[in-house]
C-alpha positions, 0 to 999 in steps of 0.5 A: 500500500502506498501511503500519502505524503502528508506532513504529520508534525508529530500529531497524536491520534487517539483511535477508539474502537471496541474491536482491535482487529478492525482497527489494526490495519488503520493503526499500522498505516497511521504508525507508518505515516509518522503519527503517534497512535494511542488506542482505547477500546471503550468509551470510558478509556477514551475519555481518560486517554483524551484527558491525559494525552490531549490528542490532536485528532480522535478517530471514534467508533460510533457503536460500542457497548456501554458508552457509545461514540455519540456519548463520548463525543458529547462529553469531550465537547463539554470539556473546555480543555478538550472541546477543540479536538477534531472528532472523526466518526468511524461508522458502519451506519449510513442512515441519514439520521445517524450521520446527522447525529454524529455531526450534531454531537460534535463530530467534524467528519465521518468515514464508513466502515470498513475504513480505508486508511488512505481516505482516513488520513486524507480527511484527517489532514484537512481537519488537523490543518484547520485545528492548527490554524485555529490554535495558531490564531488564538496564540497570536491573539494572546501574544498580541494582548501580552505584547500590549501589556508588556509595552505599557498598554492595558487592554480590555474587551467589552460587550456592547449589548450589556456592558459586560467587561469580558476580558482584561490584562492584569495591568488593565485591572489595576488601572480601572480599579485606581482610576474608576474604582470598578472591577470586572465584570463591571465596565466603568460608566464613563467608558461604556457611555463613550463606547456606545456613543462612538460605535457607529463611527467605529463600525464605519471604520472611522477613528473615534475620539479617545476618552481620557480620564485624569487623576492628579498629574496622570491621565488614562487614555482609552482607544477603541481598537477593533471589533471582535467576533460577531461585532465584525459585521456591517449592520447599523447596530453593532454589538458583540465584543470590542477591544479597547486599548488603554495607556497611562501617561504621567504628566510629572515630566511635562510639568517639570519641563514647563516649570523650568522653561518659563520660571513657573512654580510647581502649581503654576506649571500644573495649571498651564499643563491642563490649560494646554490640554484644553481644560477650563478653570472649573475642571482644573480646579477639580483635578488639582483640588483647588477652587476656580478662583485660585486657578484664575489667580495662578493663570493671571501670574502665568500670563504675566510670566509668559508675556501673553494676554490670553489662555490660548496664547499661553497654551500655544507656548506650552504645547510648542515647548513640549513638542520642541523637546519631545520631537526636536527635529520636527518643524 
């Protein structure tokens, strides 16, 4: 018999059948092709072997005494750790109802007995490749999330329909607790309101404005990154889950730069910084824990030191100074 030239990549196959003689030719063919083959002769043993070895694919006899293949498949699919393993049924049943049942309990394909090793391996190859691609996609998504977290970003996913926070990095959990006082599965009210307000823009692939929450001399910025799963559809009522990227920035260095550049006190530099961020006196007072009248007095002194008459001119000087330091080659 000529075996197909299929890459096995060391794949582990769990072969389940209560009649060893029936599967001997298939076992030998798989072994010769380079697969690692495990055997179970009943349903209970199949579940035990699957839990221990986590095979890449399962070839499952439909009719076995005691626990049949249909029940085995149901139990495998009910286990989150095993549910993604492709199951190919081996059956002598050709009635439509049995084939439908095999697919209904989680089988991805079936072959009829007596099985033909070449056909089995050809079908297995297709499903193994699909399973590998799915695992690789999941791994890449997890690596992307971990990379965002490692580079100082935090990410969360929020379900727009009910506002549930579905997933978060450890850094995101810390930041949400510190800035908003909330923990999963609750999404901060400001974040949820911002998300729902700008969903239509995001659905049209427009860049929605970012949300910024401030705390003393730091700021937490939220950016709507992309839709996940069902939300990647093009109707007028996007739902599903959305990936949001958060980044915290400390304003301390900017405040120090403004103070040294313009001869300002620490508090005056803080006021100027927030003026440059477009904040009004009332907002600045809340951020700094002062009164609007005190902020106004600080601003008057800032105008005098900078030689300007308006807050717009003061803000422009602050922005230009910061840019000249952060991007010295820019014009």
